[in-house]
N, CA, C and O atoms as a GROMACS GRO file, in nm:
protein
  576
    1MET      N    1  -4.500  -5.810   5.404
    1MET     CA    2  -4.458  -5.693   5.495
    1MET      C    3  -4.373  -5.663   5.483
    1MET      O    4  -4.290  -5.729   5.419
    2THR      N    5  -4.335  -5.492   5.562
    2THR     CA    6  -4.220  -5.434   5.502
    2THR      C    7  -4.088  -5.412   5.666
    2THR      O    8  -4.093  -5.382   5.785
    3ILE      N    9  -4.036  -5.434   5.610
    3ILE     CA   10  -3.948  -5.437   5.717
    3ILE      C   11  -3.808  -5.349   5.699
    3ILE      O   12  -3.793  -5.332   5.578
    4SER      N   13  -3.685  -5.279   5.783
    4SER     CA   14  -3.599  -5.220   5.733
    4SER      C   15  -3.498  -5.292   5.717
    4SER      O   16  -3.516  -5.403   5.767
    5LYS      N   17  -3.397  -5.280   5.668
    5LYS     CA   18  -3.273  -5.372   5.624
    5LYS      C   19  -3.162  -5.425   5.767
    5LYS      O   20  -3.086  -5.520   5.749
    6GLU      N   21  -3.165  -5.358   5.892
    6GLU     CA   22  -3.141  -5.360   5.997
    6GLU      C   23  -3.206  -5.487   6.042
    6GLU      O   24  -3.147  -5.584   6.090
    7ILE      N   25  -3.355  -5.473   6.018
    7ILE     CA   26  -3.409  -5.603   6.134
    7ILE      C   27  -3.453  -5.712   6.060
    7ILE      O   28  -3.503  -5.809   6.119
    8PHE      N   29  -3.434  -5.706   5.862
    8PHE     CA   30  -3.395  -5.812   5.786
    8PHE      C   31  -3.242  -5.855   5.817
    8PHE      O   32  -3.234  -5.962   5.878
    9ASP      N   33  -3.126  -5.797   5.788
    9ASP     CA   34  -3.073  -5.861   5.823
    9ASP      C   35  -3.034  -5.970   5.978
    9ASP      O   36  -2.983  -6.081   5.986
   10TYR      N   37  -3.098  -5.855   6.108
   10TYR     CA   38  -3.075  -5.933   6.220
   10TYR      C   39  -3.152  -6.035   6.249
   10TYR      O   40  -3.104  -6.113   6.332
   11LEU      N   41  -3.344  -6.080   6.172
   11LEU     CA   42  -3.365  -6.207   6.100
   11LEU      C   43  -3.270  -6.302   6.089
   11LEU      O   44  -3.237  -6.395   6.162
   12LEU      N   45  -3.231  -6.261   5.986
   12LEU     CA   46  -3.131  -6.357   5.891
   12LEU      C   47  -3.052  -6.437   5.936
   12LEU      O   48  -3.038  -6.558   5.916
   13SER      N   49  -2.961  -6.316   6.045
   13SER     CA   50  -2.826  -6.346   6.140
   13SER      C   51  -2.841  -6.412   6.226
   13SER      O   52  -2.742  -6.472   6.268
   14HIS      N   53  -2.959  -6.432   6.286
   14HIS     CA   54  -3.070  -6.487   6.380
   14HIS      C   55  -3.077  -6.589   6.379
   14HIS      O   56  -3.035  -6.658   6.472
   15MET      N   57  -3.138  -6.643   6.258
   15MET     CA   58  -3.195  -6.783   6.194
   15MET      C   59  -3.054  -6.882   6.155
   15MET      O   60  -3.028  -6.998   6.185
   16LEU      N   61  -2.990  -6.792   6.086
   16LEU     CA   62  -2.852  -6.893   6.082
   16LEU      C   63  -2.781  -6.937   6.208
   16LEU      O   64  -2.764  -7.056   6.233
   17ASP      N   65  -2.738  -6.833   6.294
   17ASP     CA   66  -2.687  -6.857   6.473
   17ASP      C   67  -2.756  -6.992   6.485
   17ASP      O   68  -2.704  -7.103   6.486
   18ILE      N   69  -2.906  -6.954   6.497
   18ILE     CA   70  -2.965  -7.138   6.540
   18ILE      C   71  -2.944  -7.219   6.422
   18ILE      O   72  -2.837  -7.279   6.408
   19HIS      N   73  -2.986  -7.222   6.382
   19HIS     CA   74  -2.940  -7.346   6.260
   19HIS      C   75  -2.844  -7.384   6.245
   19HIS      O   76  -2.842  -7.499   6.202
   20LYS      N   77  -2.673  -7.298   6.273
   20LYS     CA   78  -2.581  -7.360   6.244
   20LYS      C   79  -2.509  -7.428   6.422
   20LYS      O   80  -2.411  -7.502   6.431
   21ARG      N   81  -2.584  -7.381   6.528
   21ARG     CA   82  -2.613  -7.421   6.657
   21ARG      C   83  -2.685  -7.559   6.702
   21ARG      O   84  -2.644  -7.647   6.777
   22LYS      N   85  -2.798  -7.550   6.636
   22LYS     CA   86  -2.888  -7.684   6.691
   22LYS      C   87  -2.841  -7.733   6.718
   22LYS      O   88  -2.847  -7.743   6.841
   23ILE      N   89  -2.725  -7.833   6.638
   23ILE     CA   90  -2.708  -7.980   6.784
   23ILE      C   91  -2.653  -7.967   6.827
   23ILE      O   92  -2.616  -8.076   6.871
   24SER      N   93  -2.537  -7.818   6.900
   24SER     CA   94  -2.479  -7.782   7.050
   24SER      C   95  -2.653  -7.757   7.114
   24SER      O   96  -2.675  -7.826   7.213
   25ILE      N   97  -2.754  -7.680   7.075
   25ILE     CA   98  -2.845  -7.648   7.188
   25ILE      C   99  -2.955  -7.774   7.165
   25ILE      O  100  -3.054  -7.761   7.237
   26ILE      N  101  -2.957  -7.902   7.071
   26ILE     CA  102  -3.000  -8.013   7.168
   26ILE      C  103  -2.954  -8.157   7.238
   26ILE      O  104  -3.022  -8.240   7.298
   27SER      N  105  -2.792  -8.152   7.202
   27SER     CA  106  -2.726  -8.228   7.265
   27SER      C  107  -2.761  -8.287   7.397
   27SER      O  108  -2.748  -8.397   7.450
   28PRO      N  109  -2.822  -8.147   7.438
   28PRO     CA  110  -2.834  -8.164   7.603
   28PRO      C  111  -2.941  -8.324   7.619
   28PRO      O  112  -2.928  -8.439   7.662
   29TYR      N  113  -3.009  -8.268   7.576
   29TYR     CA  114  -3.150  -8.339   7.592
   29TYR      C  115  -3.151  -8.494   7.570
   29TYR      O  116  -3.234  -8.576   7.609
   30SER      N  117  -2.990  -8.519   7.466
   30SER     CA  118  -3.007  -8.647   7.429
   30SER      C  119  -2.970  -8.791   7.517
   30SER      O  120  -2.899  -8.862   7.446
   31HIS      N  121  -2.989  -8.832   7.603
   31HIS     CA  122  -3.077  -8.855   7.689
   31HIS      C  123  -3.210  -8.914   7.688
   31HIS      O  124  -3.235  -9.030   7.721
   32ASP      N  125  -3.294  -8.826   7.650
   32ASP     CA  126  -3.466  -8.799   7.670
   32ASP      C  127  -3.510  -8.772   7.519
   32ASP      O  128  -3.517  -8.658   7.474
   33TYR      N  129  -3.542  -8.897   7.437
   33TYR     CA  130  -3.523  -8.925   7.355
   33TYR      C  131  -3.706  -8.824   7.271
   33TYR      O  132  -3.741  -8.801   7.155
   34ASP      N  133  -3.768  -8.795   7.404
   34ASP     CA  134  -3.877  -8.729   7.328
   34ASP      C  135  -3.863  -8.612   7.376
   34ASP      O  136  -3.916  -8.537   7.293
   35THR      N  137  -3.826  -8.556   7.453
   35THR     CA  138  -3.771  -8.380   7.507
   35THR      C  139  -3.665  -8.394   7.402
   35THR      O  140  -3.684  -8.287   7.344
   36TYR      N  141  -3.580  -8.443   7.345
   36TYR     CA  142  -3.508  -8.430   7.207
   36TYR      C  143  -3.544  -8.367   7.080
   36TYR      O  144  -3.517  -8.262   7.021
   37MET      N  145  -3.636  -8.502   7.054
   37MET     CA  146  -3.763  -8.445   6.958
   37MET      C  147  -3.754  -8.375   6.920
   37MET      O  148  -3.693  -8.330   6.823
   38LYS      N  149  -3.841  -8.332   7.017
   38LYS     CA  150  -3.931  -8.189   7.028
   38LYS      C  151  -3.913  -8.037   7.074
   38LYS      O  152  -3.981  -7.935   7.081
   39MET      N  153  -3.742  -8.094   7.110
   39MET     CA  154  -3.701  -7.942   7.050
   39MET      C  155  -3.556  -7.955   6.988
   39MET      O  156  -3.453  -7.898   7.024
   40LEU      N  157  -3.578  -8.055   6.876
   40LEU     CA  158  -3.558  -8.060   6.761
   40LEU      C  159  -3.687  -8.039   6.676
   40LEU      O  160  -3.674  -7.941   6.602
   41ASN      N  161  -3.791  -8.094   6.666
   41ASN     CA  162  -3.894  -7.976   6.514
   41ASN      C  163  -3.909  -7.881   6.630
   41ASN      O  164  -3.817  -7.824   6.572
   42PHE      N  165  -3.935  -7.804   6.740
   42PHE     CA  166  -3.873  -7.693   6.778
   42PHE      C  167  -3.851  -7.622   6.679
   42PHE      O  168  -3.919  -7.566   6.593
   43LEU      N  169  -3.679  -7.641   6.719
   43LEU     CA  170  -3.584  -7.565   6.583
   43LEU      C  171  -3.626  -7.508   6.448
   43LEU      O  172  -3.644  -7.402   6.389
   44ASN      N  173  -3.637  -7.712   6.425
   44ASN     CA  174  -3.705  -7.702   6.316
   44ASN      C  175  -3.796  -7.605   6.208
   44ASN      O  176  -3.784  -7.566   6.092
   45ALA      N  177  -3.909  -7.588   6.338
   45ALA     CA  178  -4.016  -7.589   6.299
   45ALA      C  179  -3.950  -7.354   6.275
   45ALA      O  180  -3.966  -7.275   6.182
   46TYR      N  181  -3.889  -7.341   6.400
   46TYR     CA  182  -3.832  -7.219   6.453
   46TYR      C  183  -3.841  -7.141   6.305
   46TYR      O  184  -3.909  -7.055   6.249
   47ILE      N  185  -3.706  -7.243   6.275
   47ILE     CA  186  -3.622  -7.185   6.143
   47ILE      C  187  -3.697  -7.150   6.034
   47ILE      O  188  -3.696  -7.049   5.963
   48ARG      N  189  -3.767  -7.261   6.032
   48ARG     CA  190  -3.802  -7.214   5.919
   48ARG      C  191  -3.930  -7.156   5.875
   48ARG      O  192  -3.978  -7.196   5.769
   49ARG      N  193  -4.009  -7.042   5.964
   49ARG     CA  194  -4.109  -7.017   5.992
   49ARG      C  195  -4.054  -6.830   5.991
   49ARG      O  196  -4.106  -6.733   5.935
   50ILE      N  197  -3.960  -6.839   6.060
   50ILE     CA  198  -3.822  -6.709   5.982
   50ILE      C  199  -3.800  -6.714   5.895
   50ILE      O  200  -3.771  -6.605   5.846
   51GLY      N  201  -3.794  -6.815   5.816
   51GLY     CA  202  -3.756  -6.816   5.691
   51GLY      C  203  -3.827  -6.793   5.550
   51GLY      O  204  -3.812  -6.725   5.448
   52ASP      N  205  -3.925  -6.901   5.608
   52ASP     CA  206  -4.071  -6.836   5.541
   52ASP      C  207  -4.088  -6.684   5.533
   52ASP      O  208  -4.142  -6.640   5.432
   53PHE      N  209  -4.044  -6.594   5.633
   53PHE     CA  210  -4.092  -6.463   5.661
   53PHE      C  211  -4.007  -6.391   5.619
   53PHE      O  212  -4.046  -6.284   5.572
   54LEU      N  213  -3.932  -6.407   5.618
   54LEU     CA  214  -3.767  -6.337   5.545
   54LEU      C  215  -3.794  -6.331   5.343
   54LEU      O  216  -3.772  -6.233   5.272
   55ASP      N  217  -3.831  -6.427   5.310
   55ASP     CA  218  -3.912  -6.509   5.189
   55ASP      C  219  -3.983  -6.387   5.102
   55ASP      O  220  -3.948  -6.332   4.998
   56THR      N  221  -4.077  -6.372   5.174
   56THR     CA  222  -4.215  -6.278   5.129
   56THR      C  223  -4.159  -6.113   5.208
   56THR      O  224  -4.206  -6.006   5.167
   57ALA      N  225  -4.094  -6.116   5.279
   57ALA     CA  226  -4.062  -5.947   5.367
   57ALA      C  227  -4.008  -5.902   5.230
   57ALA      O  228  -3.927  -5.960   5.158
   58SER      N  229  -4.094  -5.738   5.205
   58SER     CA  230  -3.988  -5.592   5.113
   58SER      C  231  -3.932  -5.523   5.203
   58SER      O  232  -3.980  -5.482   5.308
   59VAL      N  233  -3.837  -5.511   5.166
   59VAL     CA  234  -3.675  -5.391   5.254
   59VAL      C  235  -3.665  -5.304   5.270
   59VAL      O  236  -3.659  -5.272   5.152
   60THR      N  237  -3.655  -5.204   5.326
   60THR     CA  238  -3.694  -5.004   5.309
   60THR      C  239  -3.623  -4.984   5.415
   60THR      O  240  -3.633  -5.030   5.529
   61ASP      N  241  -3.498  -4.861   5.334
   61ASP     CA  242  -3.455  -4.801   5.421
   61ASP      C  243  -3.460  -4.721   5.584
   61ASP      O  244  -3.385  -4.675   5.671
   62ASP      N  245  -3.634  -4.747   5.546
   62ASP     CA  246  -3.713  -4.678   5.675
   62ASP      C  247  -3.647  -4.784   5.808
   62ASP      O  248  -3.600  -4.897   5.793
   63GLN      N  249  -3.663  -4.702   5.945
   63GLN     CA  250  -3.649  -4.734   6.056
   63GLN      C  251  -3.768  -4.816   6.064
   63GLN      O  252  -3.879  -4.764   6.073
   64SER      N  253  -3.745  -4.982   6.062
   64SER     CA  254  -3.852  -5.101   6.156
   64SER      C  255  -3.847  -5.134   6.274
   64SER      O  256  -3.727  -5.156   6.291
   65ASP      N  257  -3.899  -5.152   6.368
   65ASP     CA  258  -3.963  -5.234   6.482
   65ASP      C  259  -3.922  -5.371   6.416
   65ASP      O  260  -3.908  -5.386   6.294
   66ILE      N  261  -3.904  -5.465   6.510
   66ILE     CA  262  -3.925  -5.625   6.456
   66ILE      C  263  -4.027  -5.663   6.477
   66ILE      O  264  -4.099  -5.631   6.572
   67PRO      N  265  -4.064  -5.784   6.338
   67PRO     CA  266  -4.207  -5.760   6.337
   67PRO      C  267  -4.320  -5.902   6.443
   67PRO      O  268  -4.437  -5.937   6.450
   68PHE      N  269  -4.204  -5.934   6.496
   68PHE     CA  270  -4.281  -6.048   6.603
   68PHE      C  271  -4.188  -6.105   6.693
   68PHE      O  272  -4.068  -6.110   6.664
   69ALA      N  273  -4.238  -6.155   6.816
   69ALA     CA  274  -4.104  -6.198   6.931
   69ALA      C  275  -4.019  -6.312   6.902
   69ALA      O  276  -4.065  -6.422   6.929
   70VAL      N  277  -3.908  -6.305   6.853
   70VAL     CA  278  -3.814  -6.407   6.857
   70VAL      C  279  -3.764  -6.427   6.989
   70VAL      O  280  -3.799  -6.356   7.082
   71LEU      N  281  -3.662  -6.544   7.004
   71LEU     CA  282  -3.592  -6.663   7.094
   71LEU      C  283  -3.533  -6.478   7.090
   71LEU      O  284  -3.544  -6.402   6.993
   72GLY      N  285  -3.457  -6.435   7.261
   72GLY     CA  286  -3.403  -6.315   7.298
   72GLY      C  287  -3.494  -6.177   7.244
   72GLY      O  288  -3.423  -6.103   7.176
   73SER      N  289  -3.561  -6.153   7.252
   73SER     CA  290  -3.608  -6.074   7.227
   73SER      C  291  -3.739  -6.011   7.417
   73SER      O  292  -3.775  -6.082   7.510
   74ILE      N  293  -3.758  -5.903   7.398
   74ILE     CA  294  -3.790  -5.890   7.516
   74ILE      C  295  -3.940  -5.881   7.505
   74ILE      O  296  -3.958  -5.891   7.384
   75VAL      N  297  -4.109  -5.863   7.586
   75VAL     CA  298  -4.177  -5.849   7.519
   75VAL      C  299  -4.251  -5.772   7.625
   75VAL      O  300  -4.315  -5.817   7.720
   76TYR      N  301  -4.230  -5.667   7.594
   76TYR     CA  302  -4.375  -5.584   7.739
   76TYR      C  303  -4.549  -5.562   7.683
   76TYR      O  304  -4.603  -5.490   7.598
   77ALA      N  305  -4.589  -5.647   7.764
   77ALA     CA  306  -4.759  -5.637   7.805
   77ALA      C  307  -4.808  -5.574   7.868
   77ALA      O  308  -4.735  -5.500   7.933
   78GLU      N  309  -4.930  -5.563   7.885
   78GLU     CA  310  -5.010  -5.492   7.927
   78GLU      C  311  -5.198  -5.580   7.959
   78GLU      O  312  -5.287  -5.625   7.887
   79GLY      N  313  -5.177  -5.563   8.098
   79GLY     CA  314  -5.342  -5.678   8.075
   79GLY      C  315  -5.443  -5.625   8.019
   79GLY      O  316  -5.435  -5.506   7.989
   80CYS      N  317  -5.547  -5.690   7.995
   80CYS     CA  318  -5.644  -5.688   7.949
   80CYS      C  319  -5.745  -5.667   8.019
   80CYS      O  320  -5.840  -5.594   7.991
   81GLU      N  321  -5.731  -5.719   8.096
   81GLU     CA  322  -5.812  -5.646   8.224
   81GLU      C  323  -5.780  -5.570   8.324
   81GLU      O  324  -5.848  -5.508   8.406
   82SER      N  325  -5.669  -5.583   8.309
   82SER     CA  326  -5.632  -5.441   8.457
   82SER      C  327  -5.488  -5.372   8.411
   82SER      O  328  -5.404  -5.454   8.375
   83PRO      N  329  -5.462  -5.279   8.407
   83PRO     CA  330  -5.329  -5.226   8.380
   83PRO      C  331  -5.218  -5.278   8.443
   83PRO      O  332  -5.176  -5.206   8.534
   84VAL      N  333  -5.158  -5.380   8.423
   84VAL     CA  334  -5.100  -5.462   8.466
   84VAL      C  335  -5.006  -5.519   8.373
   84VAL      O  336  -5.052  -5.588   8.282
   85ARG      N  337  -4.853  -5.496   8.386
   85ARG     CA  338  -4.782  -5.466   8.298
   85ARG      C  339  -4.658  -5.542   8.339
   85ARG      O  340  -4.591  -5.521   8.440
   86SER      N  341  -4.629  -5.661   8.217
   86SER     CA  342  -4.555  -5.773   8.247
   86SER      C  343  -4.462  -5.730   8.135
   86SER      O  344  -4.493  -5.671   8.032
   87VAL      N  345  -4.284  -5.791   8.195
   87VAL     CA  346  -4.226  -5.777   8.111
   87VAL      C  347  -4.173  -5.932   8.088
   87VAL      O  348  -4.117  -5.984   8.184
   88TYR      N  349  -4.188  -6.021   7.948
   88TYR     CA  350  -4.108  -6.189   7.974
   88TYR      C  351  -3.980  -6.135   7.851
   88TYR      O  352  -3.989  -6.050   7.763
   89LYS      N  353  -3.879  -6.214   7.885
   89LYS     CA  354  -3.764  -6.194   7.775
   89LYS      C  355  -3.724  -6.376   7.784
   89LYS      O  356  -3.677  -6.440   7.878
   90ILE      N  357  -3.778  -6.438   7.592
   90ILE     CA  358  -3.768  -6.550   7.596
   90ILE      C  359  -3.619  -6.589   7.518
   90ILE      O  360  -3.552  -6.514   7.447
   91VAL      N  361  -3.605  -6.656   7.536
   91VAL     CA  362  -3.428  -6.718   7.502
   91VAL      C  363  -3.444  -6.902   7.492
   91VAL      O  364  -3.556  -6.935   7.532
   92LEU      N  365  -3.375  -7.001   7.457
   92LEU     CA  366  -3.308  -7.106   7.501
   92LEU      C  367  -3.284  -7.167   7.632
   92LEU      O  368  -3.243  -7.110   7.734
   93PRO      N  369  -3.306  -7.258   7.620
   93PRO     CA  370  -3.328  -7.285   7.801
   93PRO      C  371  -3.134  -7.286   7.844
   93PRO      O  372  -3.101  -7.312   7.960
   94GLU      N  373  -3.056  -7.266   7.768
   94GLU     CA  374  -2.964  -7.300   7.782
   94GLU      C  375  -2.861  -7.123   7.796
   94GLU      O  376  -2.740  -7.110   7.816
   95GLU      N  377  -2.935  -7.045   7.783
   95GLU     CA  378  -2.930  -6.904   7.800
   95GLU      C  379  -3.014  -6.829   7.879
   95GLU      O  380  -3.044  -6.710   7.869
   96THR      N  381  -3.067  -6.957   8.000
   96THR     CA  382  -3.208  -6.898   8.102
   96THR      C  383  -3.124  -6.857   8.220
   96THR      O  384  -3.184  -6.765   8.277
   97GLN      N  385  -2.982  -6.894   8.297
   97GLN     CA  386  -2.896  -6.844   8.410
   97GLN      C  387  -2.864  -6.693   8.341
   97GLN      O  388  -2.909  -6.586   8.384
   98GLN      N  389  -2.776  -6.710   8.225
   98GLN     CA  390  -2.758  -6.560   8.198
   98GLN      C  391  -2.839  -6.462   8.224
   98GLN      O  392  -2.831  -6.370   8.306
   99ALA      N  393  -2.954  -6.501   8.113
   99ALA     CA  394  -3.095  -6.389   8.104
   99ALA      C  395  -3.139  -6.323   8.271
   99ALA      O  396  -3.146  -6.204   8.304
  100THR      N  397  -3.167  -6.457   8.364
  100THR     CA  398  -3.196  -6.419   8.515
  100THR      C  399  -3.147  -6.312   8.579
  100THR      O  400  -3.187  -6.281   8.691
  101ALA      N  401  -3.028  -6.225   8.496
  101ALA     CA  402  -2.961  -6.190   8.588
  101ALA      C  403  -3.040  -6.028   8.518
  101ALA      O  404  -3.036  -5.935   8.599
  102SER      N  405  -3.075  -6.011   8.444
  102SER     CA  406  -3.185  -5.918   8.343
  102SER      C  407  -3.283  -5.901   8.483
  102SER      O  408  -3.278  -5.990   8.568
  103ALA      N  409  -3.360  -5.798   8.500
  103ALA     CA  410  -3.500  -5.729   8.568
  103ALA      C  411  -3.639  -5.805   8.532
  103ALA      O  412  -3.745  -5.817   8.594
  104GLU      N  413  -3.573  -5.874   8.345
  104GLU     CA  414  -3.684  -5.962   8.311
  104GLU      C  415  -3.768  -6.046   8.366
  104GLU      O  416  -3.713  -6.077   8.472
  105SER      N  417  -3.859  -6.098   8.360
  105SER     CA  418  -3.902  -6.251   8.340
  105SER      C  419  -3.863  -6.351   8.247
  105SER      O  420  -3.909  -6.336   8.134
  106VAL      N  421  -3.808  -6.424   8.261
  106VAL     CA  422  -3.725  -6.512   8.168
  106VAL      C  423  -3.749  -6.666   8.193
  106VAL      O  424  -3.714  -6.743   8.282
  107HIS      N  425  -3.850  -6.681   8.034
  107HIS     CA  426  -3.878  -6.802   7.980
  107HIS      C  427  -3.833  -6.883   7.870
  107HIS      O  428  -3.790  -6.823   7.772
  108ALA      N  429  -3.835  -6.992   7.869
  108ALA     CA  430  -3.721  -7.101   7.810
  108ALA      C  431  -3.777  -7.106   7.690
  108ALA      O  432  -3.890  -7.147   7.717
  109CYS      N  433  -3.774  -7.092   7.574
  109CYS     CA  434  -3.865  -7.153   7.456
  109CYS      C  435  -3.918  -7.313   7.527
  109CYS      O  436  -3.859  -7.391   7.602
  110LEU      N  437  -4.062  -7.316   7.460
  110LEU     CA  438  -4.153  -7.478   7.481
  110LEU      C  439  -4.222  -7.452   7.602
  110LEU      O  440  -4.305  -7.538   7.630
  111THR      N  441  -4.208  -7.321   7.713
  111THR     CA  442  -4.262  -7.317   7.799
  111THR      C  443  -4.446  -7.258   7.810
  111THR      O  444  -4.455  -7.173   7.722
  112PRO      N  445  -4.534  -7.267   7.854
  112PRO     CA  446  -4.683  -7.212   7.815
  112PRO      C  447  -4.644  -7.064   7.810
  112PRO      O  448  -4.730  -6.983   7.773
  113VAL      N  449  -4.527  -7.023   7.842
  113VAL     CA  450  -4.566  -6.821   7.859
  113VAL      C  451  -4.455  -6.793   7.711
  113VAL      O  452  -4.490  -6.700   7.639
  114SER      N  453  -4.338  -6.866   7.674
  114SER     CA  454  -4.331  -6.901   7.563
  114SER      C  455  -4.333  -6.912   7.439
  114SER      O  456  -4.257  -6.859   7.358
  115ASP      N  457  -4.442  -7.002   7.417
  115ASP     CA  458  -4.563  -7.050   7.344
  115ASP      C  459  -4.651  -6.923   7.317
  115ASP      O  460  -4.665  -6.874   7.206
  116ALA      N  461  -4.702  -6.881   7.419
  116ALA     CA  462  -4.743  -6.773   7.374
  116ALA      C  463  -4.742  -6.694   7.333
  116ALA      O  464  -4.845  -6.641   7.290
  117LEU      N  465  -4.614  -6.639   7.323
  117LEU     CA  466  -4.556  -6.567   7.338
  117LEU      C  467  -4.476  -6.536   7.124
  117LEU      O  468  -4.504  -6.446   7.045
  118LEU      N  469  -4.393  -6.642   7.109
  118LEU     CA  470  -4.325  -6.630   7.007
  118LEU      C  471  -4.399  -6.623   6.899
  118LEU      O  472  -4.511  -6.672   6.917
  119PHE      N  473  -4.388  -6.595   6.828
  119PHE     CA  474  -4.421  -6.521   6.658
  119PHE      C  475  -4.529  -6.384   6.681
  119PHE      O  476  -4.575  -6.317   6.589
  120LYS      N  477  -4.545  -6.369   6.771
  120LYS     CA  478  -4.698  -6.291   6.872
  120LYS      C  479  -4.650  -6.137   6.798
  120LYS      O  480  -4.538  -6.130   6.747
  121LYS      N  481  -4.724  -6.039   6.796
  121LYS     CA  482  -4.630  -5.944   6.702
  121LYS      C  483  -4.742  -5.794   6.824
  121LYS      O  484  -4.831  -5.806   6.909
  122LYS      N  485  -4.669  -5.678   6.765
  122LYS     CA  486  -4.760  -5.556   6.880
  122LYS      C  487  -4.866  -5.552   6.863
  122LYS      O  488  -4.902  -5.551   6.745
  123GLY      N  489  -4.965  -5.547   6.965
  123GLY     CA  490  -5.144  -5.533   6.967
  123GLY      C  491  -5.137  -5.657   6.947
  123GLY      O  492  -5.128  -5.654   6.824
  124ASP      N  493  -5.131  -5.825   6.989
  124ASP     CA  494  -5.174  -5.888   6.973
  124ASP      C  495  -5.226  -5.929   7.078
  124ASP      O  496  -5.190  -5.826   7.134
  125ARG      N  497  -5.256  -5.960   7.125
  125ARG     CA  498  -5.387  -5.998   7.270
  125ARG      C  499  -5.362  -6.174   7.296
  125ARG      O  500  -5.432  -6.261   7.244
  126VAL      N  501  -5.242  -6.198   7.389
  126VAL     CA  502  -5.242  -6.338   7.419
  126VAL      C  503  -5.302  -6.353   7.591
  126VAL      O  504  -5.322  -6.275   7.684
  127THR      N  505  -5.317  -6.525   7.562
  127THR     CA  506  -5.343  -6.533   7.685
  127THR      C  507  -5.233  -6.632   7.739
  127THR      O  508  -5.183  -6.721   7.671
  128ILE      N  509  -5.204  -6.606   7.863
  128ILE     CA  510  -5.022  -6.666   7.928
  128ILE      C  511  -5.070  -6.743   8.036
  128ILE      O  512  -5.118  -6.680   8.130
  129ASN      N  513  -5.065  -6.901   8.044
  129ASN     CA  514  -5.106  -6.949   8.124
  129ASN      C  515  -4.954  -6.952   8.237
  129ASN      O  516  -4.855  -7.022   8.213
  130GLU      N  517  -4.965  -6.878   8.337
  130GLU     CA  518  -4.826  -6.840   8.435
  130GLU      C  519  -4.870  -6.906   8.567
  130GLU      O  520  -4.961  -6.846   8.624
  131GLN      N  521  -4.815  -7.041   8.638
  131GLN     CA  522  -4.830  -7.019   8.765
  131GLN      C  523  -4.969  -7.033   8.826
  131GLN      O  524  -5.031  -6.977   8.916
  132GLY      N  525  -4.998  -7.163   8.716
  132GLY     CA  526  -5.175  -7.155   8.756
  132GLY      C  527  -5.246  -7.102   8.722
  132GLY      O  528  -5.346  -7.168   8.694
  133ARG      N  529  -5.255  -6.970   8.700
  133ARG     CA  530  -5.322  -6.877   8.612
  133ARG      C  531  -5.339  -6.868   8.506
  133ARG      O  532  -5.266  -6.937   8.434
  134THR      N  533  -5.440  -6.783   8.442
  134THR     CA  534  -5.473  -6.731   8.309
  134THR      C  535  -5.481  -6.588   8.284
  134THR      O  536  -5.586  -6.544   8.329
  135LYS      N  537  -5.413  -6.503   8.231
  135LYS     CA  538  -5.369  -6.392   8.198
  135LYS      C  539  -5.381  -6.374   8.037
  135LYS      O  540  -5.331  -6.440   7.946
  136ARG      N  541  -5.440  -6.294   8.036
  136ARG     CA  542  -5.520  -6.175   7.931
  136ARG      C  543  -5.401  -6.066   7.911
  136ARG      O  544  -5.377  -6.001   8.013
  137TYR      N  545  -5.300  -6.025   7.763
  137TYR     CA  546  -5.267  -5.956   7.788
  137TYR      C  547  -5.236  -5.820   7.600
  137TYR      O  548  -5.266  -5.868   7.491
  138THR      N  549  -5.205  -5.736   7.604
  138THR     CA  550  -5.191  -5.698   7.471
  138THR      C  551  -5.014  -5.701   7.519
  138THR      O  552  -4.950  -5.683   7.622
  139ILE      N  553  -4.985  -5.736   7.370
  139ILE     CA  554  -4.868  -5.698   7.360
  139ILE      C  555  -4.847  -5.567   7.341
  139ILE      O  556  -4.943  -5.520   7.280
  140LYS      N  557  -4.746  -5.466   7.372
  140LYS     CA  558  -4.759  -5.316   7.344
  140LYS      C  559  -4.626  -5.237   7.279
  140LYS      O  560  -4.609  -5.130   7.221
  141LYS      N  561  -4.507  -5.394   7.337
  141LYS     CA  562  -4.370  -5.315   7.261
  141LYS      C  563  -4.257  -5.516   7.259
  141LYS      O  564  -4.266  -5.623   7.319
  142ILE      N  565  -4.182  -5.467   7.170
  142ILE     CA  566  -4.106  -5.632   7.164
  142ILE      C  567  -3.991  -5.501   7.114
  142ILE      O  568  -4.000  -5.387   7.066
  143VAL      N  569  -3.890  -5.589   7.154
  143VAL     CA  570  -3.738  -5.537   7.125
  143VAL      C  571  -3.650  -5.652   7.135
  143VAL      O  572  -3.669  -5.743   7.216
  144ILE      N  573  -3.541  -5.647   7.042
  144ILE     CA  574  -3.473  -5.742   7.027
  144ILE      C  575  -3.329  -5.657   7.090
  144ILE      O  576  -3.221  -5.716   7.097
   0.00000   0.00000   0.00000
C-alpha cells in the first residue's frame, strides 16, 4: 500500500509511543494477572501489526488518509440496513475520561466495539455488538 510520508511518520511515531509507554499502560492491571497478560498481548500484537504494515508500505509525497483505524482514531460509520450514522473514538483505557469530553462515542481497546474497528479501513463492513444489539456498519471515514 502507498501512504504519504506524513501518515508514515504518524504511524511510526504512534507505534514507538505505544511501545515506550507499554509498561505504564499495563501496570494498573498488575493486580489481575489475566487482564494484565491480555493487555500486554494486545499491545505487543498491536505494535507488531503496525510495524509489519510499515515494513511493506510505500511512501509518496502525495497526500493520503490513514489506511486503517488505530488507537486514537475517530471512525465514522453508516448503518448497512439503515442510514444511521455513528462516530466512534478508539482509545487506551487510561484515555477514556479525557476523550469522553468530546462528542464521539468513546471505546477503550479490548472492548467489542474497538475489536470490531481496529485495523479496519474505509469501505470495510463491520459488525458491532453494542449494548446487547448487533449492528452492521460500513466505515465511511477514519481520521486521526
